[in-house]
C-alpha positions in Angstrom: 1.5 14.8 -18.4 3.9 17.7 -18.8 6.2 17.6 -21.9 4.5 14.4 -23.2 3.3 14.6 -26.8 1.4 11.5 -28.1 1.0 11.5 -31.8 -2.4 12.1 -33.5 -1.0 11.5 -37.0 -3.3 9.1 -38.9 -0.3 7.3 -40.5 1.4 6.8 -37.1 -1.8 5.3 -35.6 -2.4 3.1 -38.7 1.2 1.7 -38.7 1.2 1.1 -35.0 -1.6 -1.3 -35.5 0.5 -3.4 -37.8 3.5 -3.1 -35.5 1.6 -4.5 -32.6 0.2 -7.4 -34.6 1.7 -10.7 -33.4 1.6 -12.0 -37.0 3.9 -9.3 -38.3 7.2 -10.9 -39.2 10.7 -9.4 -38.4 11.3 -7.9 -41.9 8.0 -6.0 -41.9 8.4 -5.2 -38.2 11.8 -3.5 -39.0 10.3 -1.5 -41.8 7.5 -0.3 -39.6 10.0 0.7 -36.9 12.0 2.8 -39.4 8.9 4.4 -40.9 7.4 5.3 -37.5 10.7 6.7 -36.4 10.7 9.0 -39.4 7.2 10.2 -38.7 7.7 10.8 -35.0 11.1 12.5 -35.6 9.3 14.9 -37.9 6.9 15.8 -35.1 9.7 16.0 -32.5 11.8 18.4 -34.6 9.0 20.8 -35.7 10.2 23.5 -33.2 14.0 23.4 -34.1 15.4 26.8 -34.9 16.5 27.7 -38.4 18.7 30.5 -39.9 18.5 32.2 -43.2 20.8 31.2 -46.1 21.0 31.9 -49.8 21.4 29.0 -52.2 21.9 29.1 -56.0 19.2 27.6 -58.1 19.5 27.0 -61.9 17.7 30.3 -62.4 19.3 32.4 -59.7 19.8 32.8 -56.0 17.0 31.9 -53.6 16.5 32.8 -50.0 16.3 29.6 -47.9 16.7 28.3 -44.4 18.9 25.7 -42.7 18.9 24.1 -39.3 20.7 26.1 -36.7 21.2 23.0 -34.5 23.7 20.2 -34.8 21.5 17.2 -34.2 22.6 14.0 -32.6 20.8 10.6 -32.6 21.3 8.4 -29.6 19.8 4.9 -29.9 19.5 2.9 -26.7 20.9 -0.5 -27.7 19.8 -2.8 -29.0 16.1 -2.0 -29.8 16.8 1.6 -30.6 19.0 0.7 -33.6 16.0 0.3 -36.0 14.7 3.7 -35.0 18.1 5.3 -35.5 18.2 4.1 -39.1 14.9 5.8 -39.8 15.9 9.1 -38.2 19.2 9.0 -40.1 17.2 8.9 -43.4 15.5 12.1 -42.3 18.7 13.8 -40.9 21.6 12.1 -42.7 24.2 14.6 -41.3 23.4 13.8 -37.7 26.1 12.6 -35.3 25.2 9.1 -33.8 26.2 8.1 -30.3 25.4 4.7 -28.8 24.4 3.8 -25.3 23.9 0.1 -24.4 21.5 -0.6 -21.5 19.7 -3.7 -20.5 17.1 -4.1 -17.8 17.8 -6.5 -14.9 14.9 -8.9 -15.0 14.8 -9.2 -11.2 15.1 -5.5 -10.1 14.0 -3.9 -13.4 16.9 -1.5 -13.0 19.0 -0.3 -16.0 22.4 -1.8 -16.4 24.9 -0.1 -18.7 27.0 -2.4 -20.8 28.3 -0.2 -23.6 28.9 3.5 -24.3 30.5 5.1 -27.3 30.7 8.9 -27.2 33.1 11.1 -29.2 35.8 13.0 -27.3 34.6 16.3 -28.7 30.8 16.2 -29.1 29.4 18.5 -31.7 25.7 18.0 -31.1 23.6 20.9 -29.7 20.4 18.7 -29.3 20.1 15.0 -28.9 17.3 12.7 -30.0 17.3 9.7 -27.8 15.4 6.8 -29.6 14.0 3.7 -27.9 10.9 1.9 -29.2 9.4 1.2 -25.7 9.3 3.6 -22.7 8.4 1.0 -20.1 9.8 1.6 -16.6 11.7 4.7 -17.8 15.0 3.6 -16.2 16.9 3.0 -19.4 15.8 6.3 -21.0 16.6 8.3 -17.9 20.0 6.6 -17.7 20.8 7.5 -21.4 19.8 11.1 -20.7 22.0 11.3 -17.7 24.9 10.0 -19.8 24.3 12.8 -22.4 24.0 15.5 -19.7 27.3 14.3 -18.2 28.9 14.7 -21.7 27.6 18.3 -21.9 24.5 17.9 -24.0 21.9 20.2 -22.4 19.0 19.8 -24.9 17.5 16.3 -25.2 14.3 14.9 -26.6 13.1 11.3 -26.2 11.3 9.5 -29.1 9.5 6.2 -28.4 6.9 4.3 -30.3 4.9 3.1 -27.3 5.0 4.3 -23.7 3.6 3.2 -20.3 2.2 5.7 -17.8 4.7 4.4 -15.3 7.6 5.2 -17.6 6.3 8.7 -18.3 5.9 9.4 -14.6 9.5 8.2 -13.9 10.9 10.3 -16.8 8.9 13.3 -15.8 10.4 13.1 -12.3 14.0 12.1 -13.2 14.3 14.3 -16.4 11.5 16.9 -16.2 13.2 19.0 -18.9 13.2 16.2 -21.5 10.2 16.3 -23.9 8.7 12.8 -24.7 7.4 12.3 -28.2 5.5 9.0 -28.5 3.3 7.2 -30.9 0.8 6.1 -28.2 0.5 5.8 -24.4 -0.7 2.4 -23.4 -2.5 1.2 -20.3 0.0 -0.1 -17.8 3.1 -2.2 -17.1 2.4 -5.9 -16.3 4.0 -7.8 -13.4 7.2 -8.4 -15.3 7.6 -4.8 -16.5 6.3 -5.2 -20.0 4.0 -2.6 -21.5 0.4 -3.8 -21.8 -1.0 -4.3 -24.4 2.2 -3.2 -26.0 3.8 -5.4 -28.7 6.1 -7.7 -26.8 9.9 -7.4 -26.9 10.8 -4.8 -29.6 14.4 -6.1 -29.8 13.4 -9.7 -30.3 10.8 -8.9 -32.8 13.2 -6.7 -34.9 16.1 -9.1 -34.8 14.2 -12.5 -34.8 15.6 -13.6 -31.5 12.4 -14.6 -29.9 12.3 -18.1 -28.5 8.9 -18.8 -30.0 
């Protein structure tokens, strides 16, 4: 699986268990999504370049480092919103773009319904966030939107991925690294990740019909 990085962090694995649990209510589910997004974003940004700076401390100047990149966060609406909140806690100066995509339940193809991008993008690297990498269509579509806007460096961060989605992304966007909490077994007959956690958007925003 080229450019795919499943997490081995004990805290990620521990919190994924709670996230999957059908008994976890929306408030706790949202908290877990934010926390996992922070942990996975730390792993995804470990190789970002820095440049030396000097900052004043109460006792004198100190050699230090700052990020050389201008980072952008791109949640795929709607489920990616909770992850974006977590990544913003880690990188509060990041620019945030929004791409709204839903999956046609008959064809499983991505359908864009919203896109909000600045006229003059400042980001040099984009972190696309979406809790579930299922078929891969929505993630690949968001990456194509970013590339069309001039963003050449992109990373995808997801909580759970299916092998089918990874295979699709690896073919459609072979230059986009995928940082994921865990890779699950397969997609079921209606395109949901198994065992997964159900619908991440419904569970975050309490819109399940159950």
